[in-house]
DOSE-937031 format. One record per residue (C-alpha): x, y, z; residue in three letters. Coordinates in steps of 0.1 Angstrom, whole numbers. Layout:
<nodes>
NODE,X,Y,Z,ALA
...
</nodes>
This chain:
<nodes>
NODE,71,117,-575,MET
NODE,95,114,-604,THR
NODE,80,123,-637,GLN
NODE,82,96,-665,PRO
NODE,108,102,-692,ARG
NODE,92,121,-721,PRO
NODE,87,101,-753,ALA
NODE,100,129,-776,LEU
NODE,120,162,-774,GLY
NODE,121,191,-799,LEU
NODE,149,216,-806,LEU
NODE,135,241,-830,LEU
NODE,149,271,-848,ASP
NODE,124,299,-850,VAL
NODE,129,320,-881,ASP
NODE,119,300,-911,GLY
NODE,104,268,-895,PRO
NODE,80,286,-872,LEU
NODE,80,323,-879,ALA
NODE,77,335,-915,SER
NODE,109,351,-928,PRO
NODE,87,376,-947,ILE
NODE,64,387,-919,THR
NODE,87,378,-889,ARG
NODE,56,365,-871,THR
NODE,39,331,-866,ILE
NODE,19,335,-898,ASN
NODE,3,301,-898,ILE
NODE,-21,299,-868,PRO
NODE,-20,260,-868,GLU
NODE,17,262,-858,ILE
NODE,9,277,-824,ALA
NODE,-19,251,-818,PHE
NODE,5,222,-827,LEU
NODE,32,235,-804,LEU
NODE,8,238,-776,VAL
NODE,-6,203,-782,GLU
NODE,30,189,-783,LEU
NODE,39,207,-750,ALA
NODE,6,195,-734,HIS
NODE,16,159,-744,SER
NODE,47,161,-722,GLY
NODE,71,169,-750,VAL
NODE,100,193,-740,PRO
NODE,98,221,-766,VAL
NODE,129,242,-770,VAL
NODE,132,273,-792,PHE
NODE,169,273,-800,ASN
NODE,173,306,-819,THR
NODE,195,335,-828,GLY
NODE,167,358,-818,ARG
NODE,165,377,-785,SER
NODE,144,368,-755,ASP
NODE,123,399,-763,ALA
NODE,113,383,-797,PHE
NODE,102,351,-780,LEU
NODE,83,370,-753,ARG
NODE,66,394,-777,GLU
NODE,62,374,-810,VAL
NODE,62,337,-802,VAL
NODE,46,334,-767,LEU
NODE,14,354,-773,PRO
NODE,1,330,-801,PRO
NODE,8,301,-777,LEU
NODE,-11,317,-749,LEU
NODE,-41,323,-773,ARG
NODE,-39,287,-783,ALA
NODE,-45,277,-746,GLY
NODE,-10,270,-733,LEU
NODE,-11,256,-698,ARG
NODE,15,261,-670,ASP
NODE,23,224,-666,ASP
NODE,46,222,-697,VAL
NODE,83,219,-703,ARG
NODE,88,249,-726,LEU
NODE,122,266,-729,TYR
NODE,139,294,-748,GLY
NODE,176,295,-758,VAL
NODE,184,327,-775,CYS
NODE,213,344,-793,GLU
NODE,227,309,-801,LYS
NODE,233,299,-765,GLY
NODE,241,332,-749,ALA
NODE,207,335,-731,VAL
NODE,185,308,-718,TRP
NODE,153,306,-697,PHE
NODE,120,289,-691,ARG
NODE,87,299,-707,MET
NODE,51,297,-694,SER
NODE,19,316,-690,THR
NODE,39,338,-666,ALA
NODE,62,348,-695,GLY
NODE,100,344,-695,VAL
NODE,115,333,-661,THR
NODE,149,322,-648,ASP
NODE,167,341,-675,LEU
NODE,205,336,-675,THR
NODE,231,354,-696,LEU
NODE,266,341,-702,ASP
NODE,287,373,-699,PRO
NODE,317,356,-717,GLU
NODE,297,356,-750,THR
NODE,292,393,-753,ARG
NODE,306,411,-783,VAL
NODE,334,437,-777,PRO
NODE,325,469,-759,ALA
NODE,317,497,-783,GLY
NODE,306,475,-812,LEU
NODE,268,478,-806,ALA
NODE,270,516,-805,GLU
NODE,291,518,-836,TRP
NODE,269,494,-855,ALA
NODE,238,514,-846,GLU
NODE,254,545,-859,ARG
NODE,265,527,-891,LEU
NODE,230,516,-898,VAL
NODE,216,551,-892,ALA
NODE,242,568,-914,GLU
NODE,245,544,-943,ARG
NODE,220,516,-944,PHE
NODE,188,527,-928,SER
NODE,169,524,-961,ASP
NODE,175,487,-961,SER
NODE,180,474,-926,VAL
NODE,174,481,-889,PHE
NODE,195,476,-858,PHE
NODE,180,452,-833,ASP
NODE,183,468,-798,PRO
NODE,170,438,-779,THR
NODE,201,416,-782,LYS
NODE,220,411,-749,ARG
NODE,252,395,-762,ALA
NODE,252,397,-800,MET
NODE,248,425,-825,VAL
NODE,222,419,-852,SER
NODE,212,440,-882,VAL
NODE,181,429,-899,GLU
NODE,164,434,-933,GLN
NODE,134,458,-931,ARG
NODE,102,440,-939,THR
NODE,93,466,-965,ASP
NODE,125,459,-985,VAL
NODE,127,432,-1011,ALA
NODE,150,403,-1004,SER
NODE,170,409,-1035,ALA
NODE,176,446,-1025,ALA
NODE,187,436,-991,TYR
NODE,210,408,-1002,LEU
NODE,227,433,-1026,GLU
NODE,237,457,-998,VAL
NODE,244,430,-971,GLN
NODE,281,423,-982,PRO
NODE,289,460,-980,GLU
NODE,275,462,-945,LEU
NODE,293,430,-935,ASP
NODE,326,443,-949,ALA
NODE,323,474,-927,ALA
NODE,317,453,-896,VAL
NODE,347,431,-905,TYR
NODE,369,463,-909,ASP
NODE,358,474,-874,TRP
NODE,370,442,-859,PHE
NODE,404,443,-877,VAL
NODE,410,480,-869,SER
NODE,402,473,-832,ASN
NODE,426,443,-830,GLY
NODE,400,416,-826,HIS
NODE,402,382,-842,GLY
NODE,372,376,-865,VAL
NODE,359,352,-891,VAL
NODE,336,362,-920,TRP
NODE,328,337,-947,GLY
NODE,362,323,-958,ASP
NODE,381,353,-943,ILE
NODE,397,346,-909,ARG
NODE,417,372,-891,THR
NODE,433,363,-857,PRO
NODE,441,388,-830,ASP
NODE,476,394,-816,ALA
NODE,473,362,-796,HIS
NODE,464,341,-826,GLY
NODE,427,338,-816,ARG
NODE,396,342,-837,THR
NODE,372,352,-810,ALA
NODE,342,365,-830,TYR
NODE,321,356,-860,ARG
NODE,301,376,-886,ILE
NODE,272,353,-897,ASP
NODE,251,365,-926,PRO
NODE,216,349,-930,THR
NODE,189,355,-956,ILE
NODE,173,382,-935,ILE
NODE,201,395,-912,SER
NODE,237,396,-902,THR
NODE,245,384,-867,ASP
NODE,278,394,-851,VAL
NODE,286,370,-822,GLU
NODE,312,353,-801,SER
NODE,328,323,-817,ALA
NODE,317,303,-786,LEU
NODE,281,305,-798,LEU
NODE,262,283,-821,GLY
NODE,232,260,-823,LYS
NODE,252,232,-806,ASP
NODE,259,256,-777,ARG
NODE,222,263,-776,GLY
NODE,215,225,-774,ALA
NODE,239,223,-744,GLN
NODE,220,251,-726,ARG
NODE,187,235,-734,ALA
NODE,198,203,-717,PHE
NODE,208,222,-686,GLU
NODE,173,234,-683,LEU
NODE,156,201,-692,ILE
NODE,177,180,-669,GLU
NODE,170,203,-640,ALA
NODE,133,194,-645,ASP
NODE,137,157,-651,GLY
NODE,150,131,-674,GLU
NODE,155,142,-710,PRO
NODE,139,122,-739,PRO
NODE,159,96,-758,LEU
NODE,142,104,-790,LEU
NODE,146,139,-806,TRP
NODE,136,160,-836,ARG
NODE,154,191,-846,THR
NODE,143,216,-873,MET
NODE,160,246,-890,GLY
NODE,164,265,-923,ASP
NODE,201,267,-926,SER
NODE,232,245,-925,ARG
NODE,242,259,-891,THR
NODE,210,244,-876,ASP
NODE,223,209,-882,TYR
NODE,246,215,-852,ALA
NODE,217,208,-829,MET
NODE,213,173,-843,ALA
NODE,250,168,-844,ASP
NODE,252,176,-806,TRP
NODE,224,151,-798,LEU
NODE,238,124,-821,HIS
NODE,273,127,-806,GLU
NODE,258,120,-772,ARG
NODE,240,89,-782,GLY
NODE,205,103,-787,TYR
NODE,183,91,-815,GLU
NODE,176,122,-837,VAL
NODE,162,132,-870,GLU
NODE,167,167,-885,HIS
NODE,141,185,-906,ALA
NODE,155,209,-931,ASP
NODE,129,235,-942,VAL
NODE,151,252,-967,ARG
NODE,169,224,-986,PRO
NODE,180,247,-1014,ALA
NODE,207,259,-990,ASP
NODE,222,224,-995,GLY
NODE,213,192,-977,LEU
NODE,242,179,-956,LEU
NODE,251,142,-954,ALA
NODE,248,131,-918,LYS
NODE,249,98,-898,PRO
NODE,213,105,-888,TYR
NODE,182,110,-910,PRO
NODE,176,144,-926,VAL
NODE,141,150,-938,CYS
NODE,124,175,-961,VAL
NODE,87,183,-967,ALA
NODE,86,178,-1005,GLY
NODE,87,211,-1023,ASP
NODE,75,230,-992,LEU
NODE,98,254,-974,ILE
NODE,99,276,-943,HIS
NODE,68,276,-921,ASP
NODE,48,258,-948,ASP
NODE,72,229,-942,ALA
NODE,74,235,-905,GLY
NODE,37,229,-899,VAL
NODE,39,196,-918,VAL
NODE,67,183,-895,PHE
NODE,48,195,-864,LEU
NODE,18,175,-875,ARG
NODE,39,144,-880,GLU
NODE,55,148,-845,TRP
NODE,22,152,-828,LEU
NODE,10,121,-845,GLU
NODE,41,103,-832,LEU
NODE,33,110,-796,VAL
NODE,-5,109,-799,ASN
NODE,-12,82,-826,PRO
</nodes>
């Protein structure tokens, strides 16, 4: 029997809206309960993140299981900004797919790990769980201001590696094409990390991968909510809007700069990060279970 079309769908960034950027965990227990209730209400819930599948498996899924997650849910993970995608359930992560065309150049990960060990280990750590990207993250025992002070030096070293190895790369306003005129890679600094990734990747690519999973399980909702803490997260809502879906985007860090869009953009007053995220999750649960 064909399942009815869900009333609502969610595309959610993880760091900031759900996981605290300070503790890097789901620090507000209510968030896990709300996510479970939304999933149990038939809402397809997608974690569309730059994080690895290991992070979702080890940090995000356990609180959902403790909150009583059932198997009959439409719960998905799209990691590394669209490079990796899979289903999630009480069985863990299943049907994992990796797009090999989105991997960073050979040798970069090994070089970056050495760079961190030799020059930046007092401020950051290398994330060994990434399958396609390279990520260097602020240590949780290091103040944000101290990390942000060294981040440009680290990013400049990564940029120099790309240039010296003949790869096209973009970092901030600096764009260097390769010998064929292509800019194939991107250095993307965030407030807690630097991601080094294929230029093919992004939150819009993640939305596309999410729909491949959702449509394989049934009809996608017509009504969507997206949530993130940076300007790049708007790409999820852009992708949905361009395809005719009704969408609203929740920005949980508006100090980064609200973008003018043809769809509604919402904030939670003066609340930010997961304190704002829990407010939106409550609203969306009320929307499907008035």
